[in-house]
ZAKE-493127 format. One line per field, with one value per residue (C-alpha): x, y negated, z. Coordinates in Angstrom, 3 decimals. Layout:
BEGIN
u = X  ...
v = Y  ...
w = Z  ...
This chain:
BEGIN
u = -0.798  1.428  1.447  5.050  6.345  5.021  6.635  9.363  10.546  7.682  5.051  5.257  3.816  7.145  10.269  13.929  15.893  18.538  17.914  19.598  16.845  13.363  10.129  6.384  3.612  -0.012  -3.240  -2.908  -6.510  -6.016  -3.710  -1.022  0.642  0.974  2.454  5.009  6.132  6.465  8.543  10.724  11.102  10.687  11.805  14.015  13.733  16.905  17.741  19.107  16.012  12.868  9.431  6.455  2.928  -0.135  -2.861  -5.829  -4.204  -7.551  -10.915  -11.851  -9.075  -8.888  -6.380  -6.549  -5.221  -2.290  -1.352  -1.239  0.683  3.260  3.723  4.199  6.632  8.742  8.698  8.925  10.763  12.894  13.410  12.953  12.176  8.580  6.401  2.678  0.063  -3.526  -6.130  -9.867  -10.475  -8.322  -10.170  -13.548  -12.452  -11.311  -14.525  -16.597  -14.917  -15.372  -18.745  -21.256  -23.263  -20.291  -20.353  -22.768  -20.478  -17.515  -19.540  -20.809  -17.191  -16.183  -15.567  -17.734  -15.460  -12.473  -14.150  -14.627  -10.976  -10.029  -12.313  -14.321  -17.926  -17.488  -14.890  -14.659  -13.311  -10.364  -7.243  -6.049  -2.579  -4.045  -6.207  -3.233  -1.129  -3.697  -4.345  -0.618  -0.397  -0.188  -2.202  0.661  4.412  7.214  10.738  13.748  14.946  11.779  11.114  7.992  4.846  2.609  -1.076  -3.759  -6.337  -5.266  -4.399  -6.648  -5.058  -7.605  -5.540  -2.599  -0.336  -1.960  0.755  -0.019  -3.613  -5.516  -8.220  -8.084  -11.357  -9.888  -6.635  -8.562  -11.481  -11.223  -10.936  -11.631  -8.961  -7.342  -3.588  -1.583  2.005  3.563  1.904  3.759  7.015  9.097  7.466  5.843  2.555  2.125  -1.290  -3.583  -7.328  -8.596  -8.297  -6.221  -5.483  -1.900  -1.307  -2.393  -0.071  2.837  1.940  1.970  5.527  6.878  3.891  3.549  0.931  1.223  -1.624  -0.494  -3.838  -4.361  -7.087  -4.866  -7.862  -9.711  -8.389  -11.340  -10.730  -8.099  -5.614  -6.303  -5.602  -1.961  -0.046  2.050  5.179  7.466  11.217  11.357  14.910  14.724  10.955  10.793  7.344  7.230  4.168  3.058  -0.077  -2.535  -1.592  -4.084
v = 25.455  25.957  22.773  23.522  21.779  18.544  19.204  16.630  14.176  11.819  14.438  13.910  11.068  9.276  9.152  9.523  8.964  6.237  4.370  1.866  -0.382  -0.192  -1.222  -0.917  -1.154  -2.067  -0.531  0.765  1.862  3.759  1.232  3.646  1.428  -1.439  0.894  2.235  -1.285  -2.185  0.899  1.079  -2.517  -4.674  -2.597  -0.373  2.396  4.426  7.729  6.008  3.848  4.489  3.503  3.431  3.428  2.153  4.390  3.955  5.388  6.433  4.858  1.519  1.456  3.374  6.142  7.590  10.946  9.193  7.437  10.750  12.371  9.583  9.766  13.535  13.106  10.703  12.997  16.492  15.958  12.861  13.763  10.129  9.210  8.106  8.197  7.790  7.120  8.284  5.590  5.644  6.418  9.556  10.499  10.009  12.288  15.002  14.660  14.970  18.316  19.741  18.142  17.850  15.338  12.957  12.894  9.968  7.714  8.441  8.143  4.775  3.652  4.504  8.184  9.294  7.430  9.191  12.573  11.698  10.636  14.140  15.565  17.641  17.732  17.276  16.753  20.479  20.959  18.584  20.783  21.935  20.454  16.939  17.686  19.252  16.203  13.816  16.045  16.150  12.364  11.056  8.109  6.157  5.828  3.833  3.090  4.665  1.163  0.484  -2.745  -1.780  0.268  1.132  2.018  1.710  -0.482  -1.580  -0.731  -0.894  -3.425  -2.636  0.505  0.402  1.632  0.930  2.786  6.051  5.663  4.245  6.588  7.949  6.162  2.833  3.379  4.185  1.736  -1.173  -4.734  -6.790  -6.393  -8.921  -8.813  -8.606  -8.810  -7.693  -4.283  -3.748  -3.458  -5.316  -3.777  -5.751  -4.142  -3.761  -2.656  -2.762  -2.081  -5.668  -7.728  -10.787  -13.785  -14.051  -17.347  -15.766  -12.823  -15.193  -17.192  -14.025  -12.942  -14.323  -13.091  -9.896  -8.509  -8.481  -7.257  -6.275  -5.559  -8.140  -6.167  -4.876  -3.619  -6.969  -8.955  -11.338  -13.502  -16.194  -15.259  -11.537  -8.768  -8.102  -5.135  -6.419  -4.970  -6.131  -5.728  -4.794  -5.997  -9.412  -10.056  -10.875  -10.482  -8.707  -9.214  -7.487  -8.690  -5.967  -4.710  -1.866
w = 0.553  3.584  5.660  6.666  3.553  5.037  8.444  7.901  10.609  9.741  10.570  14.320  16.342  16.578  14.387  15.333  12.132  11.799  8.581  6.306  4.931  6.420  4.725  5.308  2.703  3.386  2.066  -1.520  -2.246  -5.471  -7.160  -8.343  -10.963  -8.510  -5.885  -8.345  -9.248  -5.582  -4.753  -7.864  -9.045  -5.947  -2.969  -5.154  -2.617  -2.176  -0.553  2.574  3.103  5.101  3.871  6.250  4.802  6.672  5.226  2.880  -0.239  -1.709  -2.686  -4.246  -6.879  -10.184  -9.399  -5.890  -7.086  -8.731  -5.486  -3.593  -6.461  -6.368  -2.600  -2.650  -5.558  -3.486  -0.454  -1.918  -5.213  -4.611  -0.931  0.076  3.669  3.188  6.306  5.595  8.236  7.854  7.270  7.811  4.126  4.283  7.467  5.787  2.970  5.386  7.397  4.221  3.527  7.015  7.851  4.971  7.002  6.802  3.003  2.736  4.780  2.530  -0.664  0.546  0.883  -2.710  -1.992  -4.903  -7.316  -5.769  -6.270  -9.943  -10.241  -9.136  -11.818  -9.330  -8.183  -4.427  -1.706  -0.985  -4.537  -4.088  -4.326  -0.938  -1.337  -1.258  1.770  3.567  2.795  4.265  7.285  8.096  8.377  11.958  13.215  14.795  14.447  16.005  14.874  16.535  17.332  19.377  17.492  15.519  16.017  13.054  13.045  10.392  12.134  15.615  19.202  22.242  24.568  27.258  27.906  30.287  27.475  24.092  22.157  23.944  25.087  22.090  20.777  17.206  16.393  17.456  15.524  12.357  12.456  14.894  13.583  16.690  19.349  21.659  21.718  24.933  23.645  26.930  26.509  23.243  25.229  22.665  19.591  16.794  15.792  12.020  10.767  7.764  7.403  7.650  4.466  5.287  3.033  1.871  3.675  6.977  6.439  5.823  8.942  11.074  10.260  13.539  15.579  17.666  15.225  11.422  9.197  5.688  3.997  1.248  -0.532  -3.323  -5.311  -5.092  -8.043  -8.191  -5.129  -4.677  -1.968  -2.308  -4.816  -3.973  -2.637  0.249  1.820  4.603  4.931  8.597  9.087  7.395  7.868  4.149  2.654  -0.712  -2.898  -6.112  -7.870  -8.790  -12.264  -12.696
């Protein structure tokens, strides 16, 4: 598949589109039904809205393929302004295709289940359109209004300018970083990757860093098992319990 079909405004490092309503959704992890409810029934995404996604669409949940199908449907068929980031699970999948030695790492993080959900025997057999879609996703985005910066895992505040100088490895994997709000230059950092109890997410809504990963796939633990979104303009937290 020609990657040019994914070369929309969201495909660059930063975005420059004026929007009406702005939302961001945390880690989905293969929970396609829950994502659809969030987008269609809770957010009620419209053609004038922008939806940022924080990565980790695949693995752990029951329908990784369905999540990617739904996102490409919104972007390519509905022509909605959906701007997905790449997470470490998408990166592990891509690495498993290009580097056979990386397969064990992905399989150990639920990648084998994802392969089976695609109905193939290995990552190299996943249809190219899905691999192209994940490869086209950037690692970081900001809003045109310079009020938010999005990354999957975190920013390296040891750097003089974390927004520009954080390494890909850090943006995809890091959990332990010390925040220096002045280096965000007025942005609020919104990330996923690290499972965070719902009460902690709510308590962070007026903080310089908000983590929106509530472990959507993890229905068995109190305080977790929800898909979480944030209205970027009102700071309203939107929560959908896992319904897979």
